[in-house]
N, C-alpha and C positions, 0 to 999 in steps of 0.2 A: 387277767386273761391277756395274752400277747396279741397285739394287733397284727393283721396281715400286712405283708410288705407292700409298700406303695408301688404302683405301676408307673411307668414313665409318663403316661397321659394324665396321671393324677397330680403331677408336679406343676402347679399353676404359678409360674414365675412372675407373672405380671400382676398378680393380686396384691393390692396395697394392704399392708398390715399396720394396724394401730398398736399403741403400747400394750394393750391387754389381749391382742389377738395371739393365737397359738400357731406354732409350726413344729415339725419334727426334725431333729438333727442331732447327730453325735459323731465325733471324730475320735478314732482310737487306733492303736497298732494292729488290731485284728482285721481292719479293712484292707482289701487288696489295693485300694487307691491311696493308702496312707502316704503322705508327703508328696504325692504327685503334683499337688497344687503349689509346691515349693520349687517347681522347675518350669522352665520355658515360660516365664511370666515377666511382664514389665511392672516393676514395683517402684512407684514414686513415693518419696518420703516427705512427711510434714516436718515443720520445725520441732514440734514436740516429740515426734518419732526419734529424731536425731539426738535430742537431749536425753531421752531414756536409753537409747541404744549405746551411746558413747559412754554414759555413766555406768551402765550395766557391764560393759566390757572393760571399764577402767581406763578409757582413752580420753585424751583431750579432744575437743571438737575438730581441731586441725588434723590430728592423727586419724580420727575416724573418717572424716571426709576424704582425706587423701587415699586411705587404704581401701575403703569400701564403696565409695560413691563417685558418680560423675554428675554432670548437669547439662541441661539443654536450655536454650532460650525459648520460653513459651510464646504463645500467640500475642501476648501483650508486652513482650519485650523484657520480661523478668526471668531470672534463673529459676529453673525447676530441678530439684535434686532427685536422682534415681539411685537405686541400689545396684551396684555392679554384680552381675551373675558370674558364675564360674566358667572356666574355659572347657569344661567337660562337654560331652555330646548333648547332655540334657540341660545345659546351662542352669545348673543348680544354684539355689541360694547358698551363699557362703556359710550360712549358719544352720543348714539342715544336715542331719545325720540319719542313720537307719533307725535310731530311737526317737527321732522327731526333731523339734526345734531346740537348738542349744541356747537360745536367748528368749525362751518362752515367756518369762515374766516381763520382758521388755520388748516383745515383738511389736512390729509396726501396727498402726491403726487398721490398715486394710486387711492384714492377717487376723487381727484381733476381732474384727466385727463380722467376718465371714461366718455364716452364709447370708448375712443381711446387708442390704444396700440402702442407704438413706435416699429417699426421693425428695429432691429439693426443687422448688419452683417459687415464683413470685408470690403465689398464694400461700404456700407453707411459710415463707419468710414473713409475710404480712400477718398471718394468724398465730404464728409461733407453734403450730401443731406439728407433731412428728408423724411421718409415714415412712414405712420401709417396704421393700420387696425382697424376695429371695433371688439371689444371684443365679443367673441361668447357667448352671454347670451340671448338666444331666449325667455326666460320667461320675460325679461325686456320689459315692455309696452312703455317705453320711445322712443323706436325705431319707434313706430307707430304714434308718434305725428307729427304735421304738421310743426313744427319749423325747419328751415333749416339753416345750418352753413357751412362755409368753415372750414377746419382744422385750418387755420390761425386765423379766427375769434374766434373759440372755445378756442384756446390756450390763446388768449388775454383776453377773457371773464373770464376764469377760473384762470388766473394768474399763469400759469405753467412755464413761461420762467425762473424765478429765481430758481425754483426747478430743472429744466433741467440743468441750468448752474452749480449749486452746485453739482448735481449728476454726471455730466461729470468730475468734479475735483476729486470726490471720486472714480469713476470707473477707472480713470487713474492709481490709486494706487492699488485698489482691483483686477483689472484684468491685472495687469502688469505681465510680464513673471517671474519676481523674486518671485512673490507671487503664481501664478498659477502653475509654474513649480515645486515647492517644498513645500509640505504641511507643514504648520507651526505647531509645537508641543510645542514650548517653551511657558510656561505659563506666564512668565514675558512679553514677546512680545505681547501676546494676551491681557494682562491687559493694557499695554500702548496703544495699538491700540484702545481698548474699551474706555479708558479715553479720548483720543484725539478726536475720531470721535463722540462719543455719550455723554460722561459725561463732557460737555463743561465747566461748572462752576468749576469742579475739575481741569480740564486742565489749566484754567486761574490761579488758585492758584499755580499750578505746575510751570507755567512760571514766575510768579511775586514773589513767596514766597520761591522758592528753589534756587539752584545755577545755574539754567538754563541760566540766563542772564550773568553769569560769564563765560560761555562756548561759547555761540553763539553771534555773532556780529549783533545786530539788531539796525537799525537806530532809532533815536528819533521820526521821523514822523510815522514810522511803529509801534513803541511801543504805541504811542498815539492812533493810529487807533484801534489796537487790544484791547486796554484797554477800549475804549468807544463803539465800534461797534462789536456786536457778530457775524455778518456775516463775518467781516474781521478776527475776532478771529478764526472762523471755517476754513476759507481759510488758515490761518497761521497754524492751527493744521494739515491740510492736507499736507502743506509744510513740517512740521516736520516729519510726517509719511512717506512722499515721500523721505525725507533725509535718513531715516532708511532703507527703503525697495528698493527704485528704483534709486535715484539719489543723491549722496552726494554733488552735487552742488546746491541743492535746498535751503540750508541754509549755511551761512558762519560761520566757527569756528574762534574764535578770534586768532590773530597771537600769542599772548602770550601763549595761550593754546597749539597751534601747536608747538611752540618753546620748551615749557616744555616737550611735548611728545617726541620731538627729543632728548632733553638732557637726558631724562629718558632711551630712547632706547640705547643711547651710553653707 
């Protein structure tokens, strides 16, 4: 039996949803609002978004960042990358067409997780429990469709787990007390942060073609992983940024370098 359509007052956007809670949603070409959400929107990109998008398009990170993105300096002094929208009247996403998203398999996290929004607080961080809410977008007709999901089912269907995993590693740095407590104004630090988190191909050259490996003690297995696997490379980039901002135990400096520093200080 088909369910009656939801009324606007039935859409309780503020209700917290746990992994097994259900909601109704479906997006498809038959909806009048199809692709409306791909226009007139500010879309910020995570480091993992950029990794997936640039590889899906067959670009280097430098090419992708130059062609499709810009950045602003956030409240804490670090670069935040956004997707540049088109020059048309509707400021459309560069990857949207009448048939939908042209990079659907590698679409960004915020597009992928819609209509769910993670609710994050000190309490959720402390307990490790997940809570979500529906994004307040009453013009979206997808809420009135009959398709029903649990939060857990939606996350699996949309492939958001790897995005959440990588974003958690990034937030551990970007929201750390050492970053939040003191706004960063040093341009060199900003450039190094941008390279490690967003410009992954350049970071890889920095690791393997500079004196980086003369300073840091990286095991052969780890080197092999970061050379072949870009997800592992990005995780390593986060470790390096963490070493600089949060925890100098995140990476190990070679004993010979430490000894040289001691001798120089004497």
